[in-house]
C-alpha positions, 0 to 999 in steps of 0.5 A: 622584529621589535626593538627596545627603540621602538617600545621606547619610542611608543611609550614615550621614554628613552631606552634607558628607562625602558630597559630598566622598566623590564629587567628591574620593574620594581625599580620604576613608577607604577604607572610608567611601567604600565605604559611601558608594558602596554607599549612591549605588548602591542609591538610583540616586543620579548626581552632577552633576559640572558643579555639583561642578566649579562648587562648586570654581571650575571648569567642568570644561571644557578647550579644544583649539585648532586654527589651522585645521580643513584640516589633518588631522594635528590629528585624532589629536591631538584624538582622544588628547587626548579619550581622556584627558580623558575618564579625567580627567572632563574634557569636551574642546571643540574650536575654532578661534582664532588671534587673542590676542583670541579666545583670551582670550575662550575662556580665561575660559570654560574650566578649561584649553587645549591649543593645537596649533600656534599662531601668533602671537609667543611673547609672544602665546602667553604671554599666554594661558598667564597667564590659564589653565593652557596646553599646547602642542602642536607648538610651544615657548614659554619658560616654558610646558609642551609636548609636540613630535613630532620630524619635524626628526630624522626629515626630516634622516633621509629626506634621509639616506635618498634621498641614500644611495639615489643621489638627488642632487637633492631638493626639501623643500616648506615649510609655512604661514607662521609654522609654528613646526616648518618653519624646524627640519625645513628646517634638518634637511633642509639639513644632512642634504643638506650631509652627504650631498652632496646637492643640496637645493632649498626651496620654500614656504610652502605651506599644508598642504593638497591644494591647495597641493601641486598648485600646487607641482608645477610648481615642483618639476618644473623643478628636475629633482629625483627625490625631494621631501620635503613638510611634510605628507602632504596636500602629498604627495597634492597632488604625486602626482597632479599628477605622475600628470597630467604623465605623472611616475611615483610613485616610478619617476620621482620619489619623494615621502615621505608616511605610512605609509597613503599608501605601503603604498597605493601599494604599490611600494618605496623611498618613506619614510614619516614617522609621527607618533603623533598620538595620542600627542601629544595624550594626553601633552598633556592628561596635563600639563595635568590634572596642573596642574589636579588639583594646582591648581598649576603644573607642577613644572617650569612650562616642561617640553618633551617631544619625542617619537621619529617613526618613519621607515619605507621601504616594501618 
């Protein structure tokens, strides 16, 4: 098996130059890099990236942390982050953690973290950010970089659209206790209803699960609402199935907002869909994290906040 010394000998450079070229190609002249890569290819030499990272005080690992595995919302975000991590020669590990102690242990083992919808106080989240570079998804905390889907604006647009279509009584089904996004979504729904002259009832908090949607169905039906805007698609699916069992037709009797895959499957007009670009959230979060790691410095704006627009469509 070829060694670093073999590559150095064939290329005509010392080992330190070869090591630098293979680990940090931007730090050597183009012609030097070309000769070294040609020698490595000829000899079949493969860089041990783990050893290279450790030599620079890095693990080559980043952690993507979710508060639960029950919410399918996180899956495309993880996928987007994973794709970006691979492009940056980082390995991404996914874990479930919520308390500060667990996050502190994890932070000691990785180069940086992406915390998706982290629970706990701002002080708890800031504590983790002080240990290792940390980027937030679906939450904003002063002083930490974050990327958020602007679902609040989308929910306001849905409520207004429902009111325009003649729905005078609308129900909002809230998200999990401690959710950072939920108060903003509820406020947007209330404001939109007030502007439109519709009556809004608020229910919850509920976990973002199918079972919670089933549990909320009777409460919603008791209000006489003709339209429902749930915090998450899993809640919508639970509501729809239970309504069907109560001989309440979706969307003929009651309209339930969901995501496009669900509204298309139903094949009925007038159902609003809120589509979050989960992969875009994940890619953007990893971009923010790798910028910090690759420059070995804080971001130019350590508290940079990015808000991605969320698309609202109506089935036809």
